[in-house]
PAZAPA-4460 file (N, C-alpha, C; in steps of 0.05 Angstrom, whole numbers, plus 32768, in hexadecimal, padded with zeros to 4 digits):
% residues 287
    n_x    n_y    n_z   ca_x   ca_y   ca_z    c_x    c_y    c_z   seq   type   mol
   8893   85F3   85BF   888F   85FF   85DF   88AD   85E2   85E8     1      M     A
   88B9   85EE   85F7   88D3   85DE   8601   88BE   85D3   8625     2      D     A
   88B1   85BE   8623   88AA   85C7   8644   88B9   85BC   8657     3      R     A
   88C9   85AA   8657   88E0   859A   8666   88F5   85AD   866E     4      T     A
   88FF   85C3   8656   890F   85DB   8659   890C   85EC   866C     5      E     A
   88EA   85F3   865A   88DC   8612   866F   88DA   8603   868E     6      L     A
   88D5   85EA   8696   88D0   85E6   86A9   88F7   85EB   86C3     7      G     A
   8907   85DB   86B0   891B   85DE   86BF   8926   85FC   86C4     8      T     A
   8927   860A   86B5   892A   8628   86B3   8918   8638   86CD     9      M     A
   8907   8633   86C2   88F8   8641   86DD   88F9   8634   86F5    10      L     A
   8908   8618   86F8   890B   8615   871C   8929   8623   8718    11      R     A
   893B   8627   870F   894D   862A   8708   894E   8647   871A    12      T     A
   8940   865C   8707   8940   8673   8707   8931   8673   8729    13      W     A
   8915   8666   8729   890B   8668   873E   891F   8667   8756    14      R     A
   8931   8654   875A   8941   8648   8772   894F   8664   8776    15      E     A
   8962   8672   8762   8975   8688   8764   896E   869E   8771    16      R     A
   8952   86A6   8776   894C   86BD   877E   8943   86BF   879D    17      V     A
   894C   86CD   87A7   8947   86CA   87CC   8935   86DE   87CF    18      R     A
   8927   86CF   87DB   8916   86D6   87F6   890C   86FD   87F2    19      P     A
   892E   870B   8801   892B   8725   8805   8929   8734   87EE    20      G     A
   8930   8725   87D2   8933   8736   87B4   8913   8739   87A9    21      D     A
   8903   872E   87BB   88E7   8734   87AD   88DD   8746   87C6    22      V     A
   88E4   8748   87E6   88D9   8753   87F4   88CC   8745   8811    23      G     A
   88D2   8728   8809   88C3   8710   8820   88DB   870D   8827    24      L     A
   88D1   8707   884A   88D7   86F4   885C   88EB   86DF   885A    25      P     A
   8906   86D8   8860   8916   86C4   885B   8904   86AA   8862    26      A     A
   8906   86B1   887C   88F4   8694   8894   890F   8687   889A    27      G     A
   88FF   8679   88AB   891A   8664   88BB   8915   864C   88B5    28      T     A
   88FB   8641   889D   88F9   8625   8895   88FF   861D   887D    29      R     A
   8909   8632   886F   8906   8630   8852   8926   861A   8843    30      R     A
   8918   8602   883F   8923   85E4   8840   8938   85F2   8817    31      R     A
   8924   85FE   8810   892E   8605   87F1   893D   861A   87EB    32      T     A
   894E   8619   87D7   8955   863D   87D6   8948   8641   87C0    33      P     A
   8946   8665   87C8   8930   8672   87B4   891C   8671   87BF    34      G     A
   8905   8673   87AB   88EB   8678   87B6   88E6   865D   87B6    35      L     A
   88C5   8665   87BF   88B8   8649   87BF   88A0   8652   87A3    36      R     A
   8898   863D   879F   888A   8639   878A   886B   864E   8794    37      R     A
   8864   8648   87A6   8850   865F   87B0   8855   8680   87AA    38      E     A
   8872   8684   87B8   8875   869F   87B7   8873   86A5   8796    39      E     A
   8883   868F   8789   8882   869F   8765   8870   869F   8759    40      V     A
   8852   868F   875C   8840   8688   8760   8828   86A7   8763    41      A     A
   8832   86AF   877E   8825   86C8   878A   8830   86E4   8779    42      Q     A
   8848   86DE   8776   8852   86F4   876B   884E   86FC   8752    43      L     A
   8843   86E6   8742   8840   86E6   8725   881F   86E6   871A    44      A     A
   8813   86E6   8732   87F6   86E2   872C   87EA   86CE   872A    45      G     A
   87F4   86B2   872B   87E8   869A   8718   87E3   868A   8731    46      M     A
   87DC   8669   8730   87DE   8659   8741   87F7   864E   874A    47      S     A
   87F8   863F   875D   880D   862C   8767   880E   8613   8750    48      V     A
   87F1   860F   874C   87F1   85F3   8738   87FF   85F1   871C    49      D     A
   87F6   860D   8714   87F9   8616   86FA   8821   8615   86F7    50      Y     A
   8827   8623   8713   8848   8625   870D   884A   860F   870C    51      L     A
   8846   85FC   8721   8857   85E3   8727   8850   85CC   870C    52      S     A
   8839   85D8   86FF   8838   85C7   86E5   8846   85CC   86CF    53      R     A
   884E   85EC   86D0   885C   85F1   86B9   887B   85E9   86C1    54      L     A
   8884   85F0   86DE   88A3   85E4   86E6   88A2   85C5   86DF    55      E     A
   8899   85B2   86DF   8891   8596   86DE   8894   858F   86C3    56      Q     A
   8890   85A5   86B1   888A   85A2   8695   886F   8591   8689    57      G     A
   885B   858F   868F   8840   858D   868B   8830   85A3   868D    58      R     A
   8839   85BB   8689   8820   85D0   868C   881C   85D8   8674    59      G     A
   8803   85E7   866B   87F9   85F4   8656   880F   8605   864B    60      P     A
   8809   860E   8634   8814   8630   8621   880A   863E   8630    61      H     A
   8827   864C   8642   8827   8662   864C   881B   867E   863A    62      P     A
   880D   8696   863F   880B   86A7   8631   8824   86BB   8639    63      S     A
   8819   86D4   8623   883A   86E2   862C   8835   86F3   8642    64      D     A
   8817   86F5   8646   8811   8707   865F   8822   86F2   8680    65      A     A
   881F   86DA   8676   882C   86C7   8698   8849   86C0   8696    66      V     A
   8850   86C7   8678   886C   86C5   8676   887B   86DF   8686    67      L     A
   886C   86F6   867B   8878   870F   8689   8875   8713   86A5    68      S     A
   8859   8701   86B1   885E   8707   86CC   886E   86F9   86D4    69      A     A
   8879   86E1   86CE   888F   86CC   86D7   88A9   86D6   86D3    70      L     A
   88AD   86E7   86BF   88C9   86F9   86C5   88C5   8704   86CB    71      A     A
   88B7   8712   86D8   88B5   872B   86F0   88B8   8724   8709    72      R     A
   88AA   870F   8708   88B0   86FA   871D   88CB   86EF   872E    73      A     A
   88DD   86E8   870E   88EE   86D5   8718   890D   86EC   8710    74      L     A
   88FA   8705   8711   890B   871B   870F   892B   8710   86FA    75      R     A
   891D   8708   86DD   8926   8703   86CA   8934   8719   86BF    76      L     A
   8950   871B   86B0   8955   8732   86A1   8956   872B   868C    77      E     A
   8951   874C   8670   8949   8742   865A   8956   8725   8646    78      D     A
   8960   871B   863B   8968   8709   863C   895F   86EB   863A    79      P     A
   8962   86ED   865E   8954   86D8   8662   8937   86D8   8667    80      E     A
   8923   86F2   8664   8907   86F2   8661   8905   86E3   8643    81      R     A
   8918   86E9   8631   8911   86DD   860F   8915   86CD   861B    82      D     A
   8924   86BE   8624   8926   86A4   8621   890E   8688   862B    83      H     A
   890D   869A   8644   88EE   868C   8646   88D4   8695   863B    84      L     A
   88D8   86A7   862A   88BC   86A6   860E   88C7   868E   85F9    85      F     A
   88E1   868F   85ED   88E6   867E   85D9   88E1   8667   85E1    86      H     A
   88ED   865B   85FC   88E5   8642   8604   88C4   8636   85FE    87      L     A
   88B6   864D   8617   889D   8649   860D   8894   864A   85F4    88      A     A
   88A0   8652   85DF   8897   8652   85CA   8884   8669   85BF    89      G     A
   888C   8682   85C9   8881   869B   85CB   8892   86AE   85C5    90      V     A
   8890   86C1   85AE   889E   86D3   85AB   88A0   86EA   85BA    91      A     A
   88B9   86F2   85C4   88C3   8700   85DA   88B9   8725   85CE    92      P     A
   88B4   872F   85E7   88A7   8747   85DF   88B8   8755   85C1    93      P     A
   88A1   8763   85B4   88BF   876F   85A9   88BA   8789   85A4    94      A     A
   88CB   8798   8591   88C3   87BA   8590   88AE   87BF   857B    95      P     A
   8896   87D2   8585   888B   87D8   8580   8869   87D1   8590    96      G     A
   886A   87C1   85A2   8857   87AF   85B7   8861   87BF   85CF    97      R     A
   884D   87BE   85DF   884D   87C8   85F6   885A   87B1   8608    98      I     A
   8874   87AF   8617   8878   8799   862A   8868   8798   8649    99      S     A
   8864   8780   864D   8862   8787   8672   8877   8777   8681   100      R     A
   8891   877C   866C   88AC   8774   867D   88B3   8782   8692   101      T     A
   88BD   8783   86A6   88C8   87A0   86C0   88EC   8793   86B6   102      V     A
   88F1   879E   86C1   8915   87A3   86BF   891B   879E   86E0   103      R     A
   8925   877E   86E3   892D   8781   86F6   8938   8799   8718   104      P     A
   893E   87AA   8707   894D   87C1   8707   8936   87D7   8716   105      S     A
   891B   87DE   86FE   890C   87E6   8710   88FA   87DC   8725   106      V     A
   88F8   87C1   8729   88ED   87B2   873F   88FF   87B2   8754   107      L     A
   8914   87B9   8755   8926   87C2   876E   8920   87D9   8777   108      R     A
   891C   87E9   8767   8915   8807   8766   8900   880D   877B   109      L     A
   88EE   87F7   876F   88C9   87FE   876E   88CF   87ED   878F   110      I     A
   88E3   87DA   8793   88E7   87D2   87B2   88F4   87DE   87C9   111      D     A
   88F5   87F6   87BA   8906   880B   87CF   88F4   8820   87DB   112      R     A
   88DD   881B   87CB   88CA   882E   87D9   88BC   8827   87ED   113      F     A
   88C0   8814   8808   88BA   880A   881C   88A4   8815   8829   114      A     A
   88A9   883B   882D   888E   8841   883A   8879   884F   8829   115      D     A
   8881   884B   880F   8872   885E   87FC   8865   8846   87EA   116      L     A
   884D   8848   87E0   8838   883B   87CE   8848   8847   87AC   117      P     A
   884E   882E   87A2   8858   8835   878C   8854   8814   8774   118      A     A
   8847   8821   875F   8840   880A   8748   8842   8817   8732   119      M     A
   884C   8801   871E   8856   880B   86FE   884A   87FC   86F0   120      L     A
   8840   8810   86D3   8833   8811   86CD   883A   8816   86AC   121      I     A
   8835   8803   8698   8839   8803   867B   882D   8819   866B   122      N     A
   8832   881D   8654   8825   882E   8640   880D   8821   8638   123      A     A
   8803   880D   8641   87E6   8806   863D   87D5   880B   8661   124      R     A
   87DF   8814   866C   87DC   8810   868B   87D9   87FC   8692   125      T     A
   87E6   87DD   868C   87E1   87C6   8697   87F7   87CC   86B8   126      D     A
   87EE   87C1   86CF   87F6   87C0   86E2   880A   87B1   86E2   127      V     A
   882D   87B6   86E8   883C   87A0   86E6   8846   879E   86F8   128      L     A
   884C   87A4   870B   885D   87A4   8724   8852   87BF   8736   129      A     A
   8859   87AF   8751   884A   87C5   876D   8859   87B6   8785   130      W     A
   885E   87D2   8794   886B   87C0   87B1   884F   87BA   87C3   131      N     A
   8861   87B0   87DD   8844   87AE   87F5   8837   87BF   87FF   132      P     A
   8836   87DA   87F8   882C   87F6   87FD   8818   87F6   87F3   133      M     A
   8820   87F8   87DC   8806   87FF   87BA   87F6   87E2   87C6   134      A     A
   8801   87D0   87C4   87EC   87B8   87CF   87D6   87BD   87ED   135      A     A
   87DB   87CA   87F9   87D4   87D6   8815   87B9   87E6   8809   136      A     A
   87CD   87FD   87F9   87BE   8811   87F8   87A3   8811   87E7   137      L     A
   87AB   87F6   87C6   8787   87F4   87B4   8783   87E0   87B5   138      F     A
   8792   87C5   87C6   8789   87B5   87C6   879D   879B   87BD   139      G     A
   8798   877A   87B8   87B6   876D   87B8   87AA   8766   879E   140      D     A
   87BB   8775   8787   87BE   876A   8769   87C3   874F   8761   141      F     A
   87CB   8743   8770   87D5   8725   876A   87B8   8716   876B   142      S     A
   87A9   871D   877B   8783   8717   877F   877A   871A   8767   143      A     A
   8783   8725   874F   8770   8737   8736   877C   8723   8723   144      V     A
   876E   871D   870D   877F   8715   86F8   878A   8720   86EA   145      P     A
   879F   8713   86D9   87B4   8724   86CD   879D   873C   86BE   146      T     A
   8792   8730   86A8   8788   8744   8696   8777   8761   86AA   147      E     A
   8772   8758   86B6   875F   876E   86C4   876E   8787   86DB   148      R     A
   8789   8782   86D8   879E   8793   86E7   87A1   87A9   86D3   149      R     A
   8795   87B2   86C8   8793   87D3   86BB   8781   87E8   86C5   150      N     A
   8790   87FF   86C9   8788   8816   86CD   8770   881E   86C6   151      V     A
   8775   881F   86A7   8763   8827   8696   873F   881F   869F   152      A     A
   8749   87FB   869E   8730   87E8   8699   8723   87F1   86B1   153      R     A
   8737   87F5   86C7   8727   87F2   86E1   8716   880B   86EA   154      D     A
   872A   8828   86D9   8719   883F   86D0   86FE   8846   86CD   155      R     A
   86F8   8836   86AD   86E5   883F   86A1   86D5   881F   86A1   156      F     A
   86DE   880B   86A8   86CB   87F5   86A5   86C3   87EA   86C4   157      L     A
   86D9   87E5   86D9   86C9   87D7   86EB   86C5   87F2   86FB   158      H     A
   86C7   8808   8706   86CE   881B   870F   86D0   8809   873C   159      G     A
   86E8   87FB   8735   86EF   87FB   8752   86FF   880C   8762   160      T     A
   870F   881F   8756   8728   882F   875A   8722   883B   8770   161      A     A
   872A   883D   8781   8727   8846   87A0   873A   8869   87A5   162      R     A
   8732   886C   877E   8738   888F   8786   8722   889E   8783   163      H     A
   871E   88B0   8796   870D   88C2   879C   8709   88E4   8787   164      V     A
   86FF   88E9   877A   870B   8905   8769   86FD   8915   877E   165      P     A
   870E   892D   877B   8702   8949   878B   86F3   894C   8788   166      S     A
   86E7   8952   8767   86C8   8961   8761   86CD   894D   8747   167      S     A
   86B6   894F   8736   86B8   8945   871C   86BF   8955   8708   168      E     A
   86C6   8967   870D   86D3   8975   86F2   86FC   895E   86FB   169      E     A
   8703   895A   870E   871A   894F   8719   8712   8933   870C   170      D     A
   86F7   891F   8711   86F6   8909   870B   86F6   8908   86E6   171      R     A
   86F1   8918   86D7   86F2   891F   86BA   870D   892A   86AB   172      L     A
   8717   8938   86BD   8735   8941   86B9   873F   8921   86B8   173      R     A
   8745   8915   86CF   8754   88FE   86CF   874F   88E6   86BA   174      L     A
   873E   88E5   86B2   872A   88D9   869E   8737   88DB   8686   175      G     A
   873A   88F9   867E   8737   88FF   8664   875A   88FB   8663   176      R     A
   8769   8900   8675   8787   88FC   8679   878D   88E0   866C   177      A     A
   8775   88CD   867F   8781   88B2   867C   877E   88A8   865C   178      M     A
   8762   88B1   864D   8759   88AF   863F   8774   88B5   861F   179      V     A
   877D   88CF   8625   8792   88E0   861C   87B0   88CA   8616   180      A     A
   87B6   88BD   862C   87C3   88B4   862C   87CF   8899   861A   181      D     A
   87AF   888B   861A   87AE   886E   860B   87B0   8878   85F0   182      L     A
   87A8   8895   85EC   87A7   889B   85CD   87C0   88A2   85CA   183      R     A
   87DA   88AD   85D7   87ED   88B3   85CF   87FB   8893   85CE   184      S     A
   87F3   888B   85DB   87F8   8862   85D7   87F0   885B   85BD   185      A     A
   87DA   8860   85BA   87DD   8853   859E   87EF   885E   857C   186      T     A
   87F3   8872   8588   880A   887F   8577   8820   8873   8578   187      A     A
   8828   886A   8591   8843   8861   8590   884A   8845   8592   188      R     A
   8833   883E   8591   8831   881D   8587   8819   8815   857F   189      Y     A
   8813   881D   8561   8801   8814   854A   87F9   87F8   8550   190      P     A
   880F   87EC   854A   8812   87C6   854F   8801   87B4   8560   191      D     A
   8805   87C9   8575   8803   87BA   8594   87E8   87AF   8590   192      D     A
   87DF   879D   8594   87CB   878D   858E   87B6   878A   85B0   193      A     A
   87C7   8786   85C1   87B6   8788   85DD   87B1   87A5   85DE   194      E     A
   87BA   87BB   85D9   87B5   87D5   85D7   879E   87D6   85C4   195      L     A
   8799   87D0   85B4   877D   87D4   859C   8769   87CA   85B3   196      G     A
   876E   87AF   85B6   8755   879B   85C9   874C   87A9   85DD   197      R     A
   8761   87BB   85ED   8758   87C9   8605   8740   87E8   85F8   198      L     A
   874E   87F5   85E2   873C   8803   85E1   8723   8805   85D6   199      V     A
   8721   87E8   85C5   8709   87EA   85BA   86FA   87E5   85D6   200      D     A
   86FD   87C9   85E6   86EA   87C1   85FC   86E1   87DD   860B   201      D     A
   86F9   87E9   860E   86F0   8805   8620   86D8   881E   8612   202      L     A
   86D8   8817   85FE   86C9   8829   85EA   86AF   881D   85E5   203      C     A
   86AF   8801   85DE   8693   87ED   85E4   8688   87F0   8603   204      A     A
   8699   87EE   8615   8696   87EF   8635   8685   8808   8643   205      G     A
   8694   881F   863D   8691   883B   8649   8690   884D   8635   206      S     A
   8674   885A   8633   8665   8874   8627   867F   8888   8629   207      A     A
   8687   8885   864A   8690   88A1   864F   86B1   88A0   8642   208      E     A
   86BC   8887   863C   86E2   8889   8632   86D7   888B   8611   209      F     A
   86C4   887D   8608   86B7   8882   85F3   86B9   889E   85DF   210      A     A
   86B2   88AE   85FC   86AB   88CD   85F2   86C3   88D5   85F3   211      G     A
   86D2   88DB   8604   86E8   88E4   860A   86F4   88DF   85F4   212      F     A
   86FD   88BF   85F0   8711   88B5   85CF   870A   88C8   85C0   213      W     A
   86EC   88CF   85B5   86E7   88DC   85A1   86EA   88F0   859C   214      E     A
   86F0   8902   85BC   86F7   8922   85B9   8711   891B   85AC   215      E     A
   8729   890D   85B0   8742   8910   85A1   8759   8922   85B3   216      R     A
   8752   891F   85C9   8763   8938   85DE   8773   892B   85E8   217      E     A
   8793   893F   85E1   87A4   8932   85EB   87B3   894A   8606   218      L     A
   87B7   893A   861A   87B4   8956   8635   87D0   8950   8642   219      V     A
   87DD   8962   8646   8802   8952   8659   87F3   8943   866C   220      D     A
   8803   8932   867A   8800   8926   8690   880E   892C   86AA   221      H     A
   8802   892D   86B3   8814   8943   86D1   8813   8930   86EE   222      H     A
   8826   8934   8702   882A   8920   870B   8808   8932   8728   223      D     A
   87FD   8928   8732   87E2   892D   8744   87E9   892B   875C   224      D     A
   87CF   8933   876D   87C3   8929   8781   87AA   8915   8789   225      R     A
   87AA   8906   8798   878B   88FB   8794   878F   88EE   87AA   226      K     A
   8771   88E8   87AD   8761   88E5   87C9   8762   88C5   87C7   227      T     A
   875F   88B2   87DA   8757   8897   87DF   8746   8892   87EF   228      F     A
   8733   887D   87F0   8723   8871   87FF   8730   8859   8803   229      A     A
   873B   8856   8818   8743   883C   8826   872F   8833   883D   230      H     A
   8728   881A   883A   8711   880B   8847   8714   8808   8864   231      P     A
   8731   880E   8870   8736   880D   888A   873B   882D   8894   232      E     A
   874C   8837   8884   8756   884A   889B   874C   8867   888A   233      L     A
   8737   8866   8870   8723   8873   886D   8736   888D   8856   234      G     A
   872C   88A2   8850   873E   88AE   8838   875C   88C5   8842   235      Q     A
   876E   88B5   882A   8787   88BF   882E   8791   88D8   8815   236      I     A
   879B   88EB   881C   879D   88FF   8802   87BB   88FC   8802   237      T     A
   87C3   88EB   87E1   87DE   88F2   87DB   87E7   88F4   87C2   238      L     A
   8808   88FF   87C3   8817   8908   87B1   881C   88F2   8792   239      D     A
   881C   88F7   8781   8811   88DD   876C   882A   88EE   875B   240      C     A
   8846   88DB   8761   8856   88E4   874E   8868   88D2   8733   241      D     A
   8868   88D8   8723   8868   88C5   8709   8880   88C7   86FA   242      A     A
   8890   88AF   8704   88AD   88A5   86F8   88AB   88A3   86DD   243      L     A
   88B3   88A3   86CA   88AF   8896   86B2   88D0   8884   86AE   244      H     A
   88C9   886E   86A7   88DD   884E   869C   88E0   8856   8683   245      V     A
   88F1   886F   867D   88F1   8875   8657   88F7   8860   864C   246      F     A
   8906   884E   8656   8912   8834   8641   8904   8829   8634   247      A     A
   88E7   8822   864C   88D7   880E   8640   88B2   8815   864B   248      D     A
   88B6   8835   8642   88A2   8844   863E   8888   883A   8654   249      D     A
   8895   8833   866D   8887   882F   867F   888A   8846   869D   250      Q     A
   887A   884B   86AD   886F   885F   86C2   886E   8857   86E2   251      I     A
   8884   885D   86ED   887E   8852   8709   8872   8864   871A   252      L     A
   8856   8861   8721   884D   8870   8738   884C   8874   874D   253      L     A
   8853   888D   8760   885C   8889   877A   884D   889A   8788   254      V     A
   8843   8892   87A8   882C   88AD   87B5   883E   88AE   87C2   255      Y     A
   8837   88C4   87D1   8844   88C9   87EB   8839   88E3   87FE   256      S     A
   883E   88E4   8816   8837   88FD   8821   8847   8914   882E   257      A     A
   883C   892F   8838   884C   893C   8849   8855   8932   8860   258      T     A
   8873   8935   8861   8872   891F   8887   8866   8939   8896   259      P     A
   885E   892A   88A6   8850   892E   88BF   882E   8933   88BA   260      G     A
   8823   8931   88A0   880A   8935   889F   87FB   891F   88A8   261      S     A
   87D8   8926   88AE   87D0   890D   88B2   87D3   88FC   8899   262      P     A
   87D6   88FC   8881   87D4   88ED   886D   87FA   88DD   8873   263      D     A
   8806   88E6   8877   881E   88DB   8879   881C   88C8   8897   264      A     A
   880A   88CE   88A6   8803   88BB   88BE   87F3   88A2   88B4   265      E     A
   87DB   88AF   88A6   87C9   8899   888D   87E6   8881   888A   266      S     A
   87F2   8889   8877   880D   8874   886C   8819   8862   8882   267      L     A
   8827   8870   8899   882F   8861   88AB   881E   8853   88B2   268      A     A
   880D   8853   88B9   87F3   883A   88CA   87E9   882C   88AE   269      F     A
   87EB   8832   8893   87EE   881D   8879   8801   880B   887F   270      L     A
   881B   8814   8886   8834   8806   887F   8830   87F1   889A   271      R     A
   881E   87F8   88A8   8822   87E0   88BC   8807   87C5   88C1   272      V     A
   87F4   87D7   88A9   87D4   87D0   88A5   87D6   87B1   8892   273      L     A
   87EC   87C3   887B   87F4   87AC   8867   87D2   87A7   885A   274      G     A
   87D4   8795   884C   87BF   8782   8846   87B3   876C   8855   275      T     A
   87BC   8770   886C   87B9   8754   8880   8796   875E   888B   276      Q     A
   8786   876C   8888   876C   876E   8896   875A   8770   8871   277      D     A
   8763   876B   8866   8750   877C   8847   8748   8762   883D   278      L     A
   8730   875B   8837   871F   8748   882D   872C   8745   8813   279      S     A
   873D   8720   8810   8749   871A   87EF   872A   8723   87DA   280      V     A
   8712   8725   87E0   86FD   872C   87D5   86FA   873F   87CC   281      Q     A
   8707   8759   87CE   86FD   876F   87C4   871B   8774   87B5   282      R     A
   8713   8779   87A3   8718   8782   8784   8727   8799   8783   283      S     A
   8744   8793   8782   8759   87AF   8787   874F   87C6   8771   284      P     A
   8751   87E0   877E   8742   87F6   8775   8760   880A   8769   285      G     A
   8765   880C   874A   877C   8807   873E   877B   882B   8737   286      I     A
   878B   8838   8742   878B   885F   873F   8793   8859   8720   287      P     A
***
C-alpha cells in the first residue's frame, strides 16, 4: 500500500470533481476547487475523519468495498479505479467477480432522473448508487453501513423495507423472484466469495429464504408495480422498471407514476420534502 501516493491521488481526484457533477449546489463560499472532504465522505458513505486520514497518508488499509465507494464518489473511469486499487494494495475487480464499481456514464444517467426515484443494484443485490428521490422514498442509504445496503439482506433478514405487498401471494412471488435472481447469479459467478457468504447468511438467518432456495425455482424477472409506505406521505403506488446495464451485469430500477394521478402528486410532494423531515435513525427500506 502506497499511502503517500494514495492520499495525493485522492486529493487530486476530489479537487477535479465539480459539485454540479454529483448533484450538489456550488454555493458562494467554496474556497477550494472541486468537492469538500465532507461531501466525498457523504457520497462514499464513510466518516470525514476516515477520508482525512487516507488523504494524509496515515489511513488504515481500505477494503475493496471502501475503494469501490470512493471510485463511485469521485467518478473515476475504469483505469483510474484500477490505479486506486493498486495504490491501496488491493486487486482491482476481476472477471468472474461481481463488481461494486459504477461507470461514470451510468451515474450521469441516474442524475438525469431528477424527478423520479432511481437506484442501481448489482447481481448480488448490493445497492450501488441512488439519486436524491430514491433517498427521499426509501431513506438515506448513506446513513447505513455499506454491507447493509443489500436488497436481499433487507428483505429476508432485517425487514425494514417500505414495500407493502398487495397480498400474501404477491409477497411470496416477489420473494421467490429475488431468490431465483440470486441462484442465477451463483451460476454466473461461482467464484464470487461475497455472493457465497450472502447466500450462506440468508439460508442461516431466514427459514423463508432457505425454503425458497431449496425449491431451486427459476422464474422470469419482470417489471412490476409496487406500493410503498412512506412515513410522511403515506402509501404511494409506483411502476418499477428495470433497465439492464449489460456490460456490468447491473440493474437500474426506476420508479414512476401515471401523470395526473394521485401517486404522481405524491411524487411531486416527495421532491419538495426530500429527506429533510426524515429521522436519520430510521433505517432505509430497500425495495
